[in-house]
Structure formats: structure tokens, C-alpha cells
C-alpha positions as CSV (number, residue, x, y, z in Angstrom):
1,X,-53.8,67.6,24.3
2,X,-56.9,65.5,24.0
3,X,-57.4,64.5,20.4
4,X,-61.1,63.8,20.8
5,X,-62.0,67.4,21.7
6,X,-61.2,68.9,18.2
7,X,-62.9,65.9,16.6
8,X,-66.0,66.4,18.7
9,X,-66.1,70.2,17.9
10,X,-65.8,69.6,14.2
11,X,-68.6,66.9,14.4
12,X,-70.9,69.3,16.3
13,X,-70.2,72.2,13.9
14,X,-71.1,69.9,11.0
15,X,-74.3,68.8,12.6
16,X,-75.3,72.4,13.5
17,X,-74.5,73.4,9.9
18,X,-76.6,70.6,8.5
19,X,-79.6,71.6,10.7
20,X,-79.2,75.2,9.5
21,X,-79.3,74.0,5.9
22,X,-82.4,71.9,6.5
23,X,-84.1,74.8,8.2
24,X,-83.4,77.2,5.4
25,X,-84.4,74.8,2.6
26,X,-87.6,73.5,4.4
27,X,-89.0,77.0,5.2
28,X,-88.0,79.3,2.4
29,X,-91.6,80.5,2.1
30,X,-92.2,80.9,5.8
31,X,-94.3,83.9,6.9
32,X,-95.1,85.4,10.2
33,X,-98.8,86.5,9.9
34,X,-99.1,90.2,10.8
35,X,-95.3,90.6,11.4
36,X,-93.8,91.7,8.2
37,X,-90.4,92.6,9.8
38,X,-90.0,89.1,11.2
39,X,-90.9,87.6,7.8
40,X,-88.4,89.8,6.1
41,X,-85.6,89.0,8.6
42,X,-86.3,85.3,8.2
43,X,-86.1,85.6,4.4
44,X,-82.9,87.5,4.6
45,X,-81.4,84.8,6.7
46,X,-82.6,82.1,4.2
47,X,-80.9,84.1,1.5
48,X,-77.7,84.4,3.6
49,X,-77.7,80.6,3.9
50,X,-77.8,80.3,0.1
51,X,-74.9,82.8,-0.3
52,X,-72.9,80.8,2.2
53,X,-73.5,77.6,0.3
54,X,-72.4,79.3,-2.9
55,X,-69.3,80.5,-1.2
56,X,-68.5,77.0,-0.1
57,X,-69.0,75.6,-3.6
58,X,-66.8,78.4,-5.2
59,X,-64.1,77.7,-2.7
60,X,-64.2,73.9,-2.9
61,X,-65.6,73.8,0.6
62,X,-62.1,74.9,1.9
63,X,-63.3,77.6,4.3
64,X,-61.9,75.8,7.4
65,X,-65.4,75.1,8.8
66,X,-66.3,78.7,9.2
67,X,-69.0,78.8,6.5
68,X,-70.5,75.7,8.1
69,X,-70.5,77.3,11.5
70,X,-72.0,80.5,10.1
71,X,-74.8,78.4,8.5
72,X,-75.4,76.7,11.8
73,X,-75.8,80.1,13.6
74,X,-78.1,81.3,10.8
75,X,-80.2,78.3,11.3
76,X,-80.4,79.1,15.1
77,X,-81.4,82.7,14.3
78,X,-84.1,81.4,12.0
79,X,-85.5,79.2,14.8
80,X,-85.5,82.2,17.1
81,X,-87.4,84.3,14.6
82,X,-90.0,81.6,14.4
83,X,-90.3,81.5,18.2
84,X,-90.6,85.3,18.3
85,X,-93.4,85.1,15.8
86,X,-95.4,82.7,18.0
87,X,-94.7,84.8,21.1
88,X,-96.5,87.9,19.8
89,X,-100.2,88.3,19.0
90,X,-101.0,88.7,15.3
91,X,-100.8,92.2,13.9
92,X,-99.1,93.8,17.0
């Protein structure tokens, strides 16, 4: 088996997780003007990122990379919500 493939996967997962954390911490007060449901969904995901971080701390970051992966996917979902907000006219 190629030893570099698992190393690369772990590195990418860590990078995606870090991006998700930055997205959540940088945009906690983000609002989508006229689209309350998108704003609420975004806020729920920001809260989920916080819960994942707490789970990591409580478990001494020994969650086999799954929490980090989840935070990365949450960050991607937050980015998609922002894109959805810009795709719709205000108040629709």
C-alpha cells in the first residue's frame, strides 16, 4: 500500500476542518437579507461547529479525525448557504 495516500488524506481533512472553523468563527453574525430561513440554517451550522469543537476538547481530540471532517463539511455547507443567499433576489 502507498503510505503517502493516508498521509495526504489526513492532511486534506485537517485543512478542510481548519477552513470550516475559520468560516464559523469569522461569520457568526452573518445574515441573509430577506431570507430568514437561510440565516437560521447558517446560524445552526455555526452552532454545530461549536458543539463539534467542544466534543473534541472533551475527548482530548481523540475522535479519529471524524470531528475534524464533520467541521470541514459544515464549513462547506455554510459556504453553500452564502452562495444560495446571493443567488436569490432579496425578500423572495
